[in-house]
A tleap script that builds the chain and sets N, CA, C and O, in Angstrom:
source leaprc.protein.ff14SB
mol = sequence {
  NMET ASP ARG ASN ARG ILE ILE LEU GLN PRO
  THR GLU ASN GLU VAL GLU GLU LYS LYS SER
  GLY LYS ARG VAL LYS GLN LYS VAL PRO LEU
  GLN PRO GLY HIE SER GLN LEU ASP TRP LEU
  LYS MET GLN ARG ALA ALA THR PRO MET ILE
  HIE ALA TYR GLU PRO PRO ARG LEU ILE THR
  ILE GLU GLU LEU GLU LYS HIE ASN THR ARG
  GLN ASP ALA TRP THR VAL TYR LYS GLY LYS
  VAL TYR ASN LEU THR PRO TYR PHE THR TYR
  HIE PRO GLY GLY ASP VAL GLN LEU GLU ARG
  ALA ALA GLY LYS ASP CYS THR PHE MET PHE
  ASP PHE ARG HIE ASP TRP VAL ASN LEU GLU
  ALA MET LEU GLU LYS LEU LEU ILE GLY TYR
  LEU ALA PRO PRO GLN GLN CGLN
}
set mol.1.N position { 44.532 48.805 46.896 }
set mol.1.CA position { 43.114 48.204 46.662 }
set mol.1.C position { 43.123 47.303 48.145 }
set mol.1.O position { 44.027 46.619 48.624 }
set mol.2.N position { 41.723 47.597 48.667 }
set mol.2.CA position { 41.262 46.928 49.803 }
set mol.2.C position { 40.846 45.302 49.429 }
set mol.2.O position { 39.826 44.992 48.814 }
set mol.3.N position { 41.756 44.451 49.886 }
set mol.3.CA position { 41.426 42.709 49.762 }
set mol.3.C position { 40.307 42.472 50.578 }
set mol.3.O position { 39.456 41.649 50.240 }
set mol.4.N position { 40.214 43.246 51.834 }
set mol.4.CA position { 39.276 42.533 52.937 }
set mol.4.C position { 38.015 42.801 52.020 }
set mol.4.O position { 37.166 42.006 52.425 }
set mol.5.N position { 37.538 43.467 51.081 }
set mol.5.CA position { 36.178 43.845 50.694 }
set mol.5.C position { 35.741 42.379 49.658 }
set mol.5.O position { 34.684 42.270 49.037 }
set mol.6.N position { 36.772 41.437 49.691 }
set mol.6.CA position { 36.238 40.339 48.824 }
set mol.6.C position { 36.428 39.163 49.605 }
set mol.6.O position { 36.247 38.097 49.017 }
set mol.7.N position { 36.750 39.133 50.783 }
set mol.7.CA position { 36.935 38.054 51.761 }
set mol.7.C position { 35.537 37.611 52.216 }
set mol.7.O position { 34.811 38.356 52.874 }
set mol.8.N position { 35.126 36.152 51.776 }
set mol.8.CA position { 33.772 35.934 52.218 }
set mol.8.C position { 33.815 35.303 53.576 }
set mol.8.O position { 34.391 34.219 53.673 }
set mol.9.N position { 33.284 35.841 54.622 }
set mol.9.CA position { 32.906 35.516 55.925 }
set mol.9.C position { 31.657 34.594 56.265 }
set mol.9.O position { 30.624 34.699 55.602 }
set mol.10.N position { 31.774 33.688 57.313 }
set mol.10.CA position { 30.794 32.998 57.467 }
set mol.10.C position { 29.841 33.659 58.368 }
set mol.10.O position { 30.230 34.437 59.238 }
set mol.11.N position { 28.408 33.327 58.156 }
set mol.11.CA position { 27.358 34.165 59.008 }
set mol.11.C position { 27.509 33.758 60.573 }
set mol.11.O position { 28.250 32.867 60.989 }
set mol.12.N position { 26.667 34.580 61.356 }
set mol.12.CA position { 26.625 34.564 62.535 }
set mol.12.C position { 26.059 33.293 63.105 }
set mol.12.O position { 26.414 32.870 64.206 }
set mol.13.N position { 24.968 32.548 62.167 }
set mol.13.CA position { 24.567 31.486 62.637 }
set mol.13.C position { 25.465 30.174 62.216 }
set mol.13.O position { 25.285 29.098 62.787 }
set mol.14.N position { 26.502 30.348 61.114 }
set mol.14.CA position { 27.322 29.458 60.836 }
set mol.14.C position { 28.602 29.363 62.056 }
set mol.14.O position { 29.269 28.397 62.427 }
set mol.15.N position { 28.612 30.535 62.402 }
set mol.15.CA position { 29.695 30.583 63.417 }
set mol.15.C position { 29.015 29.885 65.011 }
set mol.15.O position { 29.661 29.073 65.675 }
set mol.16.N position { 28.073 30.226 65.286 }
set mol.16.CA position { 27.320 29.656 66.362 }
set mol.16.C position { 27.071 28.012 66.246 }
set mol.16.O position { 26.992 27.269 67.224 }
set mol.17.N position { 26.971 27.627 64.975 }
set mol.17.CA position { 26.702 26.243 64.702 }
set mol.17.C position { 28.082 25.389 64.827 }
set mol.17.O position { 28.057 24.206 65.163 }
set mol.18.N position { 29.274 26.073 64.534 }
set mol.18.CA position { 30.425 25.517 64.759 }
set mol.18.C position { 31.076 25.604 65.934 }
set mol.18.O position { 32.031 24.858 66.153 }
set mol.19.N position { 30.603 26.632 66.960 }
set mol.19.CA position { 30.821 26.821 68.195 }
set mol.19.C position { 30.184 25.509 69.108 }
set mol.19.O position { 30.830 24.903 69.963 }
set mol.20.N position { 29.015 25.270 68.789 }
set mol.20.CA position { 28.245 24.478 69.568 }
set mol.20.C position { 28.350 23.085 69.391 }
set mol.20.O position { 27.936 22.266 70.211 }
set mol.21.N position { 29.030 22.748 68.074 }
set mol.21.CA position { 29.229 21.437 67.534 }
set mol.21.C position { 27.856 20.696 66.830 }
set mol.21.O position { 27.754 19.491 66.596 }
set mol.22.N position { 27.153 21.415 66.642 }
set mol.22.CA position { 25.739 21.109 66.015 }
set mol.22.C position { 25.745 21.470 64.762 }
set mol.22.O position { 24.605 21.761 64.400 }
set mol.23.N position { 26.538 21.579 63.934 }
set mol.23.CA position { 26.643 21.932 62.673 }
set mol.23.C position { 25.338 21.305 61.773 }
set mol.23.O position { 25.152 20.088 61.777 }
set mol.24.N position { 24.542 22.119 61.083 }
set mol.24.CA position { 23.472 21.458 60.230 }
set mol.24.C position { 24.065 21.519 58.830 }
set mol.24.O position { 24.450 22.514 58.216 }
set mol.25.N position { 24.055 20.061 58.404 }
set mol.25.CA position { 24.512 20.039 57.106 }
set mol.25.C position { 23.416 20.201 56.126 }
set mol.25.O position { 22.311 19.694 56.320 }
set mol.26.N position { 23.683 20.851 55.151 }
set mol.26.CA position { 22.771 21.677 54.218 }
set mol.26.C position { 22.979 21.027 52.920 }
set mol.26.O position { 23.126 21.796 51.970 }
set mol.27.N position { 23.026 19.625 52.659 }
set mol.27.CA position { 23.096 18.946 51.520 }
set mol.27.C position { 21.426 19.066 50.718 }
set mol.27.O position { 20.295 18.991 51.200 }
set mol.28.N position { 21.918 19.283 49.307 }
set mol.28.CA position { 20.510 19.346 48.624 }
set mol.28.C position { 20.639 17.987 47.824 }
set mol.28.O position { 21.603 17.223 47.847 }
set mol.29.N position { 19.401 17.843 47.075 }
set mol.29.CA position { 19.465 16.607 45.895 }
set mol.29.C position { 20.139 17.037 44.803 }
set mol.29.O position { 19.890 18.157 44.357 }
set mol.30.N position { 21.019 16.282 44.253 }
set mol.30.CA position { 21.711 16.529 43.109 }
set mol.30.C position { 21.341 15.582 41.913 }
set mol.30.O position { 21.129 14.385 42.107 }
set mol.31.N position { 21.264 16.214 40.545 }
set mol.31.CA position { 20.930 15.424 39.460 }
set mol.31.C position { 21.546 14.300 39.564 }
set mol.31.O position { 22.516 14.182 40.313 }
set mol.32.N position { 20.985 13.108 38.683 }
set mol.32.CA position { 21.699 11.894 38.584 }
set mol.32.C position { 22.961 12.078 37.835 }
set mol.32.O position { 22.958 12.780 36.824 }
set mol.33.N position { 24.055 11.493 38.260 }
set mol.33.CA position { 25.219 11.782 37.612 }
set mol.33.C position { 25.896 12.975 37.999 }
set mol.33.O position { 26.647 13.457 37.151 }
set mol.34.N position { 25.805 13.487 38.965 }
set mol.34.CA position { 26.446 14.639 39.570 }
set mol.34.C position { 26.607 14.833 40.838 }
set mol.34.O position { 26.191 15.804 41.471 }
set mol.35.N position { 27.499 13.491 41.444 }
set mol.35.CA position { 28.035 13.498 42.756 }
set mol.35.C position { 29.185 13.779 42.558 }
set mol.35.O position { 29.594 14.007 41.420 }
set mol.36.N position { 30.029 13.830 43.725 }
set mol.36.CA position { 31.103 14.152 44.036 }
set mol.36.C position { 32.304 13.072 43.161 }
set mol.36.O position { 33.322 13.532 42.643 }
set mol.37.N position { 31.954 11.663 43.138 }
set mol.37.CA position { 32.473 10.900 42.677 }
set mol.37.C position { 32.422 11.049 41.033 }
set mol.37.O position { 33.337 10.650 40.312 }
set mol.38.N position { 31.164 11.709 40.524 }
set mol.38.CA position { 30.917 11.657 39.129 }
set mol.38.C position { 31.806 13.035 38.858 }
set mol.38.O position { 32.398 13.179 37.788 }
set mol.39.N position { 31.844 13.831 39.694 }
set mol.39.CA position { 32.948 15.212 39.101 }
set mol.39.C position { 34.429 14.872 39.137 }
set mol.39.O position { 35.245 15.355 38.351 }
set mol.40.N position { 34.738 13.951 40.166 }
set mol.40.CA position { 36.215 13.374 40.141 }
set mol.40.C position { 36.276 12.833 38.723 }
set mol.40.O position { 37.047 13.340 37.907 }
set mol.41.N position { 35.386 11.693 38.374 }
set mol.41.CA position { 35.676 11.048 37.157 }
set mol.41.C position { 35.790 12.067 35.996 }
set mol.41.O position { 36.622 12.073 35.089 }
set mol.42.N position { 34.807 12.898 36.217 }
set mol.42.CA position { 34.903 14.291 34.842 }
set mol.42.C position { 36.334 14.786 34.844 }
set mol.42.O position { 37.092 14.677 33.880 }
set mol.43.N position { 36.591 15.252 35.824 }
set mol.43.CA position { 37.875 15.772 35.824 }
set mol.43.C position { 38.895 14.944 35.341 }
set mol.43.O position { 39.631 15.345 34.440 }
set mol.44.N position { 39.006 13.955 35.785 }
set mol.44.CA position { 40.085 12.912 35.491 }
set mol.44.C position { 40.094 12.704 33.772 }
set mol.44.O position { 41.149 12.444 33.192 }
set mol.45.N position { 39.040 12.823 33.177 }
set mol.45.CA position { 38.626 12.474 31.697 }
set mol.45.C position { 38.920 13.624 31.081 }
set mol.45.O position { 38.964 13.549 29.853 }
set mol.46.N position { 39.183 14.906 31.677 }
set mol.46.CA position { 39.554 16.334 31.130 }
set mol.46.C position { 38.363 16.332 29.990 }
set mol.46.O position { 38.787 15.896 28.920 }
set mol.47.N position { 37.203 16.652 29.967 }
set mol.47.CA position { 36.226 16.809 29.359 }
set mol.47.C position { 36.278 18.410 28.643 }
set mol.47.O position { 36.712 19.363 29.291 }
set mol.48.N position { 35.875 18.527 27.504 }
set mol.48.CA position { 35.564 20.049 27.278 }
set mol.48.C position { 35.157 20.804 28.356 }
set mol.48.O position { 35.995 21.654 28.658 }
set mol.49.N position { 34.164 20.796 29.047 }
set mol.49.CA position { 34.055 21.667 29.952 }
set mol.49.C position { 34.704 22.033 31.125 }
set mol.49.O position { 34.544 23.060 31.783 }
set mol.50.N position { 35.606 20.904 31.365 }
set mol.50.CA position { 36.365 21.044 32.555 }
set mol.50.C position { 37.890 21.120 31.988 }
set mol.50.O position { 38.451 20.172 31.440 }
set mol.51.N position { 38.481 22.426 32.213 }
set mol.51.CA position { 39.886 22.308 31.695 }
set mol.51.C position { 40.309 23.589 32.297 }
set mol.51.O position { 39.600 24.528 32.659 }
set mol.52.N position { 42.217 23.392 32.360 }
set mol.52.CA position { 42.665 24.353 33.198 }
set mol.52.C position { 42.998 25.384 32.154 }
set mol.52.O position { 43.234 25.008 31.006 }
set mol.53.N position { 43.038 26.792 32.509 }
set mol.53.CA position { 43.275 27.774 31.679 }
set mol.53.C position { 44.973 28.021 31.198 }
set mol.53.O position { 45.818 28.303 32.048 }
set mol.54.N position { 45.225 27.910 30.120 }
set mol.54.CA position { 46.960 28.014 30.079 }
set mol.54.C position { 47.346 29.031 29.272 }
set mol.54.O position { 46.808 29.150 28.171 }
set mol.55.N position { 48.307 29.893 29.682 }
set mol.55.CA position { 48.777 29.514 31.048 }
set mol.55.C position { 48.097 30.283 32.054 }
set mol.55.O position { 47.341 31.182 31.685 }
set mol.56.N position { 48.284 30.024 33.410 }
set mol.56.CA position { 47.442 30.742 34.184 }
set mol.56.C position { 48.092 32.177 34.322 }
set mol.56.O position { 49.280 32.481 34.214 }
set mol.57.N position { 46.987 32.985 34.591 }
set mol.57.CA position { 47.125 34.505 34.504 }
set mol.57.C position { 46.957 35.064 35.616 }
set mol.57.O position { 46.353 34.415 36.470 }
set mol.58.N position { 47.445 36.460 35.957 }
set mol.58.CA position { 47.218 37.501 36.944 }
set mol.58.C position { 45.876 37.970 36.700 }
set mol.58.O position { 45.460 38.356 35.608 }
set mol.59.N position { 45.211 37.914 37.792 }
set mol.59.CA position { 43.890 38.494 37.674 }
set mol.59.C position { 43.617 39.685 38.804 }
set mol.59.O position { 43.996 39.504 39.961 }
set mol.60.N position { 43.059 40.697 38.480 }
set mol.60.CA position { 42.839 41.748 39.428 }
set mol.60.C position { 41.626 41.621 40.638 }
set mol.60.O position { 40.666 40.920 40.321 }
set mol.61.N position { 41.607 42.085 41.647 }
set mol.61.CA position { 40.278 42.275 42.307 }
set mol.61.C position { 39.015 42.697 41.432 }
set mol.61.O position { 37.907 42.174 41.554 }
set mol.62.N position { 39.324 43.691 40.552 }
set mol.62.CA position { 38.202 44.315 40.113 }
set mol.62.C position { 37.682 43.327 38.811 }
set mol.62.O position { 36.560 43.355 38.305 }
set mol.63.N position { 38.747 42.507 38.448 }
set mol.63.CA position { 38.100 41.896 37.324 }
set mol.63.C position { 37.402 40.254 37.921 }
set mol.63.O position { 36.621 39.562 37.267 }
set mol.64.N position { 37.883 39.962 39.151 }
set mol.64.CA position { 37.438 38.832 39.857 }
set mol.64.C position { 35.901 39.138 40.204 }
set mol.64.O position { 34.960 38.373 39.992 }
set mol.65.N position { 35.842 40.406 40.778 }
set mol.65.CA position { 34.628 40.836 41.199 }
set mol.65.C position { 33.314 40.984 40.148 }
set mol.65.O position { 32.146 41.117 40.515 }
set mol.66.N position { 33.739 40.934 38.903 }
set mol.66.CA position { 32.789 40.905 37.797 }
set mol.66.C position { 32.301 39.497 37.333 }
set mol.66.O position { 31.435 39.259 36.492 }
set mol.67.N position { 33.041 38.617 38.063 }
set mol.67.CA position { 32.122 37.021 37.755 }
set mol.67.C position { 31.898 36.501 39.011 }
set mol.67.O position { 32.595 35.740 39.682 }
set mol.68.N position { 30.492 37.177 39.310 }
set mol.68.CA position { 29.937 37.034 40.555 }
set mol.68.C position { 28.465 36.621 40.598 }
set mol.68.O position { 27.693 36.941 41.501 }
set mol.69.N position { 28.140 35.849 39.489 }
set mol.69.CA position { 26.855 35.078 39.101 }
set mol.69.C position { 26.936 33.608 39.031 }
set mol.69.O position { 28.027 33.059 38.876 }
set mol.70.N position { 26.044 33.070 39.116 }
set mol.70.CA position { 25.896 31.441 39.004 }
set mol.70.C position { 26.135 31.123 37.452 }
set mol.70.O position { 26.534 29.997 37.157 }
set mol.71.N position { 25.932 31.961 36.571 }
set mol.71.CA position { 26.335 31.550 35.263 }
set mol.71.C position { 27.727 31.944 34.730 }
set mol.71.O position { 28.065 31.714 33.569 }
set mol.72.N position { 28.636 32.643 35.776 }
set mol.72.CA position { 29.780 33.067 35.563 }
set mol.72.C position { 30.204 33.370 36.840 }
set mol.72.O position { 29.952 34.521 37.197 }
set mol.73.N position { 30.889 32.523 37.781 }
set mol.73.CA position { 31.599 32.532 38.919 }
set mol.73.C position { 32.917 32.102 38.862 }
set mol.73.O position { 33.278 30.984 38.493 }
set mol.74.N position { 33.729 33.138 39.285 }
set mol.74.CA position { 35.251 32.870 39.883 }
set mol.74.C position { 35.070 33.057 41.189 }
set mol.74.O position { 34.155 33.676 41.733 }
set mol.75.N position { 36.264 32.324 41.833 }
set mol.75.CA position { 36.748 32.608 43.308 }
set mol.75.C position { 37.944 32.465 43.507 }
set mol.75.O position { 38.616 31.887 42.652 }
set mol.76.N position { 38.452 32.885 44.522 }
set mol.76.CA position { 39.796 32.815 45.210 }
set mol.76.C position { 40.058 31.800 46.244 }
set mol.76.O position { 39.365 31.813 47.261 }
set mol.77.N position { 41.003 30.906 46.086 }
set mol.77.CA position { 41.340 30.142 47.002 }
set mol.77.C position { 42.698 30.045 47.358 }
set mol.77.O position { 43.306 29.261 46.629 }
set mol.78.N position { 43.473 30.653 48.356 }
set mol.78.CA position { 44.827 30.724 48.803 }
set mol.78.C position { 45.751 31.322 47.538 }
set mol.78.O position { 46.782 30.878 47.032 }
set mol.79.N position { 44.929 32.548 47.229 }
set mol.79.CA position { 45.672 33.120 46.117 }
set mol.79.C position { 45.339 32.628 44.522 }
set mol.79.O position { 45.629 33.284 43.522 }
set mol.80.N position { 44.799 31.579 44.536 }
set mol.80.CA position { 44.546 31.240 43.198 }
set mol.80.C position { 43.058 31.282 42.679 }
set mol.80.O position { 42.088 30.880 43.322 }
set mol.81.N position { 43.030 31.824 41.437 }
set mol.81.CA position { 41.673 32.116 40.810 }
set mol.81.C position { 41.102 30.686 40.218 }
set mol.81.O position { 41.853 30.122 39.422 }
set mol.82.N position { 39.914 30.077 40.509 }
set mol.82.CA position { 39.288 29.126 39.915 }
set mol.82.C position { 37.782 29.536 39.425 }
set mol.82.O position { 37.065 30.189 40.183 }
set mol.83.N position { 37.340 29.141 38.167 }
set mol.83.CA position { 36.217 29.077 37.762 }
set mol.83.C position { 35.313 28.174 38.328 }
set mol.83.O position { 35.455 26.990 38.025 }
set mol.84.N position { 34.367 28.509 39.125 }
set mol.84.CA position { 33.545 27.794 39.592 }
set mol.84.C position { 32.226 27.354 39.102 }
set mol.84.O position { 31.460 26.638 39.749 }
set mol.85.N position { 31.934 27.972 37.549 }
set mol.85.CA position { 30.614 27.616 37.209 }
set mol.85.C position { 30.379 26.316 36.493 }
set mol.85.O position { 29.218 25.966 36.280 }
set mol.86.N position { 31.492 25.498 36.066 }
set mol.86.CA position { 31.168 24.151 35.818 }
set mol.86.C position { 30.598 23.390 37.220 }
set mol.86.O position { 29.599 22.674 37.153 }
set mol.87.N position { 31.184 23.565 38.257 }
set mol.87.CA position { 31.009 22.814 39.430 }
set mol.87.C position { 29.607 23.172 40.090 }
set mol.87.O position { 29.379 22.400 41.021 }
set mol.88.N position { 28.672 24.039 39.905 }
set mol.88.CA position { 27.737 24.203 40.645 }
set mol.88.C position { 26.749 23.154 40.690 }
set mol.88.O position { 26.157 22.968 41.753 }
set mol.89.N position { 26.527 22.542 39.821 }
set mol.89.CA position { 25.630 21.302 39.487 }
set mol.89.C position { 25.806 20.132 40.657 }
set mol.89.O position { 24.932 19.406 41.130 }
set mol.90.N position { 27.394 20.196 41.005 }
set mol.90.CA position { 28.038 19.309 41.612 }
set mol.90.C position { 28.147 19.360 43.275 }
set mol.90.O position { 28.441 18.438 44.037 }
set mol.91.N position { 27.826 20.685 43.570 }
set mol.91.CA position { 28.084 21.143 44.744 }
set mol.91.C position { 26.962 20.481 46.138 }
set mol.91.O position { 25.863 21.028 46.227 }
set mol.92.N position { 27.228 19.574 46.943 }
set mol.92.CA position { 26.421 18.819 47.458 }
set mol.92.C position { 25.546 20.069 48.232 }
set mol.92.O position { 24.337 19.908 48.397 }
set mol.93.N position { 26.194 21.287 48.685 }
set mol.93.CA position { 25.415 22.169 49.615 }
set mol.93.C position { 24.465 22.905 48.774 }
set mol.93.O position { 23.412 23.383 49.196 }
set mol.94.N position { 24.792 22.958 47.830 }
set mol.94.CA position { 23.779 23.641 46.568 }
set mol.94.C position { 24.346 24.945 46.026 }
set mol.94.O position { 25.408 25.435 46.409 }
set mol.95.N position { 23.540 25.465 45.095 }
set mol.95.CA position { 23.649 26.462 44.305 }
set mol.95.C position { 23.997 27.812 45.306 }
set mol.95.O position { 24.969 28.556 45.180 }
set mol.96.N position { 23.020 27.896 46.234 }
set mol.96.CA position { 23.142 29.190 46.973 }
set mol.96.C position { 24.166 29.421 47.755 }
set mol.96.O position { 24.685 30.535 47.836 }
set mol.97.N position { 24.638 28.202 48.531 }
set mol.97.CA position { 25.823 28.453 49.179 }
set mol.97.C position { 27.270 28.500 48.225 }
set mol.97.O position { 28.251 29.055 48.721 }
set mol.98.N position { 27.345 28.033 47.151 }
set mol.98.CA position { 28.426 28.251 46.204 }
set mol.98.C position { 28.240 29.582 45.393 }
set mol.98.O position { 29.256 30.141 44.981 }
set mol.99.N position { 27.245 30.019 45.188 }
set mol.99.CA position { 27.156 31.551 44.934 }
set mol.99.C position { 27.628 32.461 45.710 }
set mol.99.O position { 28.119 33.524 45.332 }
set mol.100.N position { 27.469 31.985 47.150 }
set mol.100.CA position { 28.048 32.969 48.028 }
set mol.100.C position { 29.671 33.358 47.640 }
set mol.100.O position { 30.113 34.500 47.763 }
set mol.101.N position { 30.273 32.486 47.272 }
set mol.101.CA position { 31.814 32.665 46.816 }
set mol.101.C position { 32.044 33.062 45.491 }
set mol.101.O position { 33.181 33.054 45.021 }
set mol.102.N position { 30.847 33.482 44.716 }
set mol.102.CA position { 31.138 33.942 43.556 }
set mol.102.C position { 31.839 35.389 43.392 }
set mol.102.O position { 31.268 36.373 43.863 }
set mol.103.N position { 33.071 35.517 42.727 }
set mol.103.CA position { 33.585 37.089 42.922 }
set mol.103.C position { 34.289 37.566 44.004 }
set mol.103.O position { 34.753 38.703 44.102 }
set mol.104.N position { 34.385 36.400 45.072 }
set mol.104.CA position { 34.960 36.460 46.128 }
set mol.104.C position { 36.268 35.672 46.519 }
set mol.104.O position { 36.685 34.691 45.902 }
set mol.105.N position { 36.778 36.159 47.479 }
set mol.105.CA position { 38.037 35.068 48.211 }
set mol.105.C position { 37.220 34.266 49.221 }
set mol.105.O position { 36.653 34.706 50.221 }
set mol.106.N position { 37.268 32.929 48.747 }
set mol.106.CA position { 36.442 32.096 49.595 }
set mol.106.C position { 37.470 31.166 50.516 }
set mol.106.O position { 37.070 30.149 51.083 }
set mol.107.N position { 38.615 31.560 50.583 }
set mol.107.CA position { 39.661 30.712 51.589 }
set mol.107.C position { 39.075 30.608 52.919 }
set mol.107.O position { 38.672 29.503 53.282 }
set mol.108.N position { 38.978 31.586 53.671 }
set mol.108.CA position { 38.250 31.384 55.131 }
set mol.108.C position { 37.206 31.053 55.364 }
set mol.108.O position { 36.893 30.707 56.503 }
set mol.109.N position { 36.241 31.063 54.214 }
set mol.109.CA position { 34.888 30.655 54.570 }
set mol.109.C position { 35.044 28.924 54.363 }
set mol.109.O position { 34.627 28.053 55.126 }
set mol.110.N position { 35.738 28.764 53.152 }
set mol.110.CA position { 35.805 27.508 52.785 }
set mol.110.C position { 36.936 26.447 53.886 }
set mol.110.O position { 36.706 25.262 54.125 }
set mol.111.N position { 37.757 26.982 54.254 }
set mol.111.CA position { 38.391 26.182 55.337 }
set mol.111.C position { 37.586 26.371 56.914 }
set mol.111.O position { 38.032 25.765 57.888 }
set mol.112.N position { 36.818 26.941 56.986 }
set mol.112.CA position { 35.941 27.163 58.128 }
set mol.112.C position { 34.895 26.177 57.998 }
set mol.112.O position { 34.539 25.619 59.036 }
set mol.113.N position { 34.232 25.801 56.702 }
set mol.113.CA position { 33.190 24.912 56.941 }
set mol.113.C position { 33.792 23.392 56.356 }
set mol.113.O position { 33.323 22.328 56.759 }
set mol.114.N position { 34.982 23.480 55.269 }
set mol.114.CA position { 35.297 22.214 54.660 }
set mol.114.C position { 36.966 22.163 55.021 }
set mol.114.O position { 37.811 22.319 54.140 }
set mol.115.N position { 37.275 21.944 56.317 }
set mol.115.CA position { 38.626 22.046 56.668 }
set mol.115.C position { 39.239 20.435 56.272 }
set mol.115.O position { 40.413 20.197 56.556 }
set mol.116.N position { 38.613 19.645 55.785 }
set mol.116.CA position { 39.104 18.293 55.466 }
set mol.116.C position { 39.144 18.069 54.350 }
set mol.116.O position { 39.647 16.995 54.022 }
set mol.117.N position { 38.646 18.960 53.324 }
set mol.117.CA position { 38.403 18.875 51.763 }
set mol.117.C position { 39.734 19.611 51.232 }
set mol.117.O position { 40.216 20.676 51.620 }
set mol.118.N position { 40.184 18.738 50.238 }
set mol.118.CA position { 41.486 19.416 49.321 }
set mol.118.C position { 40.718 20.061 48.062 }
set mol.118.O position { 40.464 19.418 47.044 }
set mol.119.N position { 40.333 21.612 48.288 }
set mol.119.CA position { 39.789 22.274 47.406 }
set mol.119.C position { 40.716 22.213 45.966 }
set mol.119.O position { 40.298 21.993 44.829 }
set mol.120.N position { 42.048 22.472 46.386 }
set mol.120.CA position { 42.822 22.746 45.170 }
set mol.120.C position { 42.841 21.485 44.309 }
set mol.120.O position { 42.813 21.678 43.093 }
set mol.121.N position { 42.887 20.134 44.776 }
set mol.121.CA position { 43.100 18.984 44.004 }
set mol.121.C position { 41.800 18.930 43.543 }
set mol.121.O position { 41.779 18.690 42.336 }
set mol.122.N position { 40.466 19.089 44.147 }
set mol.122.CA position { 39.261 19.178 43.466 }
set mol.122.C position { 38.769 19.969 42.404 }
set mol.122.O position { 37.900 19.596 41.615 }
set mol.123.N position { 39.470 21.327 42.391 }
set mol.123.CA position { 39.038 21.973 41.395 }
set mol.123.C position { 40.435 22.270 40.524 }
set mol.123.O position { 40.416 23.302 39.853 }
set mol.124.N position { 41.349 21.651 40.490 }
set mol.124.CA position { 42.453 21.816 39.894 }
set mol.124.C position { 42.406 22.192 38.515 }
set mol.124.O position { 43.141 23.105 38.138 }
set mol.125.N position { 41.531 21.531 37.591 }
set mol.125.CA position { 41.165 21.694 36.192 }
set mol.125.C position { 40.375 23.258 36.038 }
set mol.125.O position { 40.218 23.797 34.942 }
set mol.126.N position { 40.055 23.681 36.954 }
set mol.126.CA position { 39.412 25.135 36.840 }
set mol.126.C position { 40.382 26.218 37.037 }
set mol.126.O position { 40.105 27.277 36.474 }
set mol.127.N position { 41.275 26.174 37.606 }
set mol.127.CA position { 42.289 27.283 37.665 }
set mol.127.C position { 42.446 28.144 36.486 }
set mol.127.O position { 42.764 27.700 35.383 }
set mol.128.N position { 42.224 29.342 36.727 }
set mol.128.CA position { 42.374 30.351 35.828 }
set mol.128.C position { 43.529 31.033 35.850 }
set mol.128.O position { 44.070 31.431 34.819 }
set mol.129.N position { 44.096 31.261 37.273 }
set mol.129.CA position { 45.388 31.881 37.411 }
set mol.129.C position { 45.292 32.425 38.543 }
set mol.129.O position { 44.498 31.840 39.280 }
set mol.130.N position { 45.983 33.672 39.151 }
set mol.130.CA position { 46.535 34.030 40.449 }
set mol.130.C position { 45.921 35.384 40.776 }
set mol.130.O position { 45.821 36.224 39.881 }
set mol.131.N position { 45.497 35.642 42.038 }
set mol.131.CA position { 45.006 36.991 42.221 }
set mol.131.C position { 46.249 37.741 42.387 }
set mol.131.O position { 47.157 37.326 43.107 }
set mol.132.N position { 46.307 38.847 41.729 }
set mol.132.CA position { 47.432 39.961 41.412 }
set mol.132.C position { 47.715 40.423 42.670 }
set mol.132.O position { 46.815 40.772 43.434 }
set mol.133.N position { 49.023 40.464 42.999 }
set mol.133.CA position { 49.300 41.384 44.454 }
set mol.133.C position { 48.809 42.675 44.225 }
set mol.133.O position { 48.699 43.124 43.084 }
set mol.134.N position { 48.441 43.434 45.445 }
set mol.134.CA position { 48.072 44.640 45.144 }
set mol.134.C position { 48.831 45.655 44.689 }
set mol.134.O position { 48.234 46.660 44.304 }
set mol.135.N position { 50.423 45.620 44.625 }
set mol.135.CA position { 50.769 46.605 44.068 }
set mol.135.C position { 50.569 46.502 42.399 }
set mol.135.O position { 50.897 47.508 41.770 }
set mol.136.N position { 50.128 45.522 41.753 }
set mol.136.CA position { 49.777 45.048 40.289 }
set mol.136.C position { 48.350 45.419 39.956 }
set mol.136.O position { 47.962 45.459 38.789 }
set mol.137.N position { 47.469 45.725 41.127 }
set mol.137.CA position { 46.272 45.790 40.955 }
set mol.137.C position { 45.667 47.179 40.027 }
set mol.137.O position { 44.461 47.303 39.817 }
savepdb mol mol.pdb
quit
C-alpha cells in the first residue's frame, strides 16, 4: 500500500509564503466560546464530546481515507490517528484548512505550518489509534 497517497502537502503558494517569510495568517472569526483556550478547558474537563478511544487500535489507510469529511474527519500525525471532527469549530484557520487534513496524514503539513504547536497535547483526547504498518494493511 502506498502511504504517500495520504500525505498532505503544502500548496505552491504556501511554500512561496514560507520561503519569503511573508506568511499570510488566515485566521477566521470563531463562535463565542470556541477559542483555543476554550478548547483546552473543554479537553481538561473531559466532556462527552472529547474523549480518547480506549483502547487505541490499529487503523488501515483504507479506513482512514473513509473519514474525509467535515462531519467525520480523521487524520494521522506522526503515526497516530486522531478524530478531528470535534475540533473543527475551534480551529483558528477555519474549516477549509482543517478539512484538507481529513482522511490524510497531516504530519508534514502541520509541521510546515505550525512547527511551534504541540498537536499531540492539543488533541490527546481525540486519539483513536495508530496507523497500521504496511505489512498489516
